N, C-alpha and C positions, 0 to 999 in steps of 0.2 A: 504493499499499500504506500503511495507517495502523498505523505503529509505535508503541506506547506505550514511554514511557522514564520512569525514575524519577531523581531527583537530590537530593541533600542540599541543603536550602535554609537551614537553621539548626540550631542547638542549642537544645533547649527541655527543660523538666521538665514531665511529665504529671502532673496532679493528679486521678486518676481515683477519685473517691470517690462513694458513692451520693448521690443527691439534690443533688448540687452545684449551686450558683448562680453565674451569671456576670454582673457588672454588674446585679444585681437581676432576672435573668430565668434561666429554665431553660435548660439546654443542649440544643439540638436532638438528635433521636434519632442514633445512630450519630456522635456528636462527642465530645471530651474537651476538658476545660479544661487549657490549656498556658500556661506562662510563658516567654516567650521571652528567652533569655540571649544568643544569639550569632545575627545575620544573615549568613549567607554570600552570599545574594543579597538584599539589602535592598530592592530594588525590585520584588520578588515581590509579587503581590497577596494579602491575606489571603482565606481562604475565605469568612469572614463579617466584614466591616469593622466596626470599632468605632463609628465616627461618620464624619462628612464629612472630618475631619482625619485619622484615623488609619485607613489603607486598605492600608498595605505593611507587609511584615515588619520592614523597618527602622525604621518609624515606631512599631511596637509592642514595641520593645525595653524591658523592665522592667515590662510590664503583662502582664495575662491575656487569652487570646483562646480563641475556640473553633475547633477544628481537626477535621476529618473523620478519623475513626478510621482509615479504610483508608490513609490517607497518612502515618500515624505508624509508624515503625520503631523499635522500642524497643531500645536497647543497654545492658546493664547496666554501671555504674560501680563497683559494689561491688568492694572490694579493690585499687582503682586508686590 
């Protein structure tokens, strides 16, 4: 049986604005630009590596990456 599971891998900020660019390239369809604040599982692979040196969540802390929108769960922090 193939069971899908989801887990929290990090804490990010989503920068979902029209025509957003990421490292001088357009973000692929169904992706959003995120900045990684905290890596809970720092060894997790990025959906789209930045380069040959930055390919894990932990390696991308403090920078922007492209993330598949269906893997993003938005939780409001307003009023906290």
